[in-house]
C-alpha positions in Angstrom: 8.2 29.0 12.6 5.0 27.0 12.2 5.0 26.2 15.9 5.1 29.9 16.8 2.2 30.8 14.4 0.0 27.9 15.5 -2.6 28.7 18.1 -3.1 25.8 20.4 -6.5 25.6 22.0 -7.3 23.4 25.0 -10.7 21.8 24.8 -12.6 19.5 27.1 -11.8 16.5 24.9 -8.1 17.3 25.3 -8.4 17.2 29.1 -9.8 13.7 29.2 -6.3 12.2 28.9 -7.0 9.3 31.2 -10.0 8.2 29.2 -8.0 8.4 26.0 -5.1 6.4 27.4 -7.5 3.6 28.5 -8.9 3.3 24.9 -6.9 0.7 23.0 -6.2 0.8 19.3 -8.2 -2.3 18.8 -11.3 -0.9 20.5 -11.1 2.2 18.3 -10.8 0.2 15.1 -13.6 -2.2 16.2 -15.9 0.8 15.9 -14.6 1.5 12.4 -14.6 -1.9 10.7 -14.2 -0.4 7.2 -11.1 1.4 8.3 -9.7 -1.8 9.9 -10.3 -3.6 6.6 -8.4 -0.9 4.6 -5.5 -1.0 7.0 -5.2 -4.8 6.7 -5.4 -4.5 2.9 -2.7 -1.9 2.8 -0.4 -4.1 4.9 -1.0 -7.0 2.6 -0.3 -4.9 -0.5 2.8 -3.4 1.0 4.1 -6.8 1.8 3.6 -7.9 -1.8 5.1 -4.8 -3.3 8.3 -5.7 -1.5 8.7 -8.4 -4.2 8.8 -5.6 -6.8 11.2 -3.5 -4.9 13.8 -6.2 -4.5 12.7 -8.4 -7.5 12.9 -5.9 -10.3 16.6 -5.0 -10.0 17.5 -8.7 -9.2 15.7 -9.9 -12.3 17.1 -7.3 -14.6 20.7 -7.5 -13.5 21.1 -11.0 -12.2 18.8 -13.0 -14.4 18.4 -11.0 -17.6 22.0 -9.8 -17.5 21.1 -6.2 -18.3 23.0 -3.2 -17.1 22.3 -1.4 -13.8 21.5 1.7 -15.9 18.5 -0.1 -17.5 17.4 -1.2 -14.1 17.7 2.3 -12.7 15.8 3.8 -15.6 12.9 1.3 -15.2 12.7 1.8 -11.5 12.7 5.6 -12.0 9.4 5.3 -13.8 7.9 4.7 -10.3 8.7 8.3 -9.4 7.3 9.5 -12.7 4.0 7.7 -11.9 3.9 9.3 -8.5 4.3 12.8 -10.1 1.5 12.1 -12.6 -0.8 10.5 -10.0 -0.1 13.2 -7.5 -1.1 15.9 -10.0 -4.3 14.1 -10.9 -5.5 13.4 -7.3 -4.9 17.0 -6.3 -7.3 18.4 -8.8 -10.2 15.9 -8.6 -13.0 16.0 -6.0 -14.3 12.8 -4.4 -18.0 12.3 -3.6 -17.4 9.2 -1.5 -13.9 8.8 -0.2 -14.5 5.3 1.2 -15.9 3.9 -2.1 -13.1 5.5 -4.1 -10.4 4.2 -1.7 -11.8 0.6 -1.9 -11.9 0.7 -5.7 -8.3 1.9 -5.8 -7.1 -0.9 -3.6 -9.2 -3.4 -5.5 -7.5 -2.2 -8.7 -4.1 -2.4 -6.9 -4.8 -6.0 -6.0 -5.9 -6.8 -9.6 -2.7 -5.1 -10.9 -0.5 -7.4 -8.9 -2.4 -10.5 -10.2 -2.2 -9.3 -13.8 1.5 -8.5 -13.2 2.2 -12.0 -12.0 0.3 -13.7 -14.8 2.0 -11.4 -17.4 5.5 -12.2 -16.2 4.7 -15.9 -16.0 3.1 -16.2 -19.5 5.2 -13.6 -21.3 8.8 -14.1 -20.0 10.2 -12.7 -23.3 8.5 -9.4 -22.5 9.7 -9.1 -18.9 11.3 -5.7 -19.4 8.2 -4.3 -21.1 6.0 -5.6 -18.3 8.4 -4.0 -15.7 8.2 -0.6 -17.5 4.3 -0.6 -17.6 4.0 -1.9 -14.0 6.6 0.5 -12.4 4.8 3.5 -14.0 1.4 2.1 -13.0 2.5 1.3 -9.4 3.8 4.8 -8.8 0.5 6.3 -10.2 -1.7 4.0 -8.1 0.4 4.7 -5.0 0.0 8.5 -5.5 -3.8 8.4 -5.9 -4.4 5.8 -3.1 -2.6 7.3 -0.1 -4.3 10.8 0.1 -7.9 9.4 0.1 -7.0 6.9 2.8 -5.7 9.5 5.2 -8.6 11.8 4.3 -11.0 9.0 5.3 -9.0 8.5 8.6 -9.3 12.2 9.4 -13.0 12.1 8.7 -13.9 9.0 10.7 -11.6 9.0 13.6 -12.1 11.6 16.5 -9.3 14.2 16.5 -8.0 13.0 19.9 -7.2 9.6 18.5 -5.8 10.6 15.2 -2.2 10.6 16.3 -2.5 7.1 17.8 -4.2 5.7 14.7 -1.7 7.3 12.3 1.2 6.0 14.3 -0.4 2.5 14.3 -0.9 2.6 10.6 2.6 3.7 9.8 4.1 1.1 12.2 1.9 -1.7 10.9 2.7 -1.1 7.2 6.4 -0.8 7.9 6.3 -3.9 10.1 5.8 -6.2 7.2 8.6 -4.8 5.1 11.4 -6.7 6.7 9.3 -9.8 6.6 8.6 -9.3 2.9 12.3 -8.8 2.2 13.2 -12.0 4.0 10.4 -14.0 2.4 10.9 -12.8 -1.2 14.7 -13.0 -1.0 14.4 -16.6 -0.1 11.8 -17.3 -2.8 13.9 -15.7 -5.5 16.7 -18.0 -4.6 14.5 -21.1 -4.6 12.2 -20.4 -7.6 12.2 -18.6 -10.9 11.2 -15.0 -10.9 8.1 -15.9 -13.0 6.9 -18.4 -10.4 7.6 -15.9 -7.5 5.5 -13.2 -9.1 2.7 -15.6 -10.0 2.5 -17.0 -6.5 2.6 -13.5 -5.0 -0.3 -12.3 -7.2 -2.4 -15.3 -6.3 -1.5 -14.9 -2.6 -2.5 -11.3 -2.5 -5.8 -12.0 -4.3 -6.7 -14.8 -1.9 -5.8 -12.9 1.3 -7.6 -9.7 0.3 -10.7 -11.7 -0.7 -10.7 -13.3 2.8 -10.3 -9.9 4.5 -13.2 -8.5 2.5 -15.4 -11.5 3.3 -14.6 -11.1 7.0 -15.5 -7.5 6.8 -18.9 -8.3 5.3 -19.4 -10.8 8.1 -18.5 -8.3 10.8 -20.8 -5.5 9.5 
């Protein structure tokens, strides 16, 4: 239905297929260093969030010996956070999408650090920390994705949008299997408190390095 109603218009830029094919993803992103920084940060955060996705149910059921119902209810708060965040981001207007997106991912990074420290120093309140963080994680996810893709659409020429979006989705998902393998091994070798603390520190260090590299390349 949508395809039939869509009016496709051929422009000169659409006809330069050979020129577009010769342009690599790297050369496109090199012209948009800020976007490259955001993509790398998203990849790092997605890798670290894998520890939450597999670690929360593992910790609740296997370590704390709680029921799968409790685990499911706590994980369900992620969806509630998405609903709340989605509603908020849909009604606010952003003056500077890039600044807002950077602040959101900085907050995201800080959240992972605080989460790791809280779990490590307050093991008796693990469930409470999980509750707060699952809700916050869903909220932050909902308000961080739309501005990022808005910025991509604003900065990248239309003829390259499909290529960049495909690259972004592929890059983010590429680290998920690696994250599962790494964190599954860590949960077997270390306590869950140590894993989350190490993960938070790791994210903070790598994101800081990426930001310093971005400043150097500007």
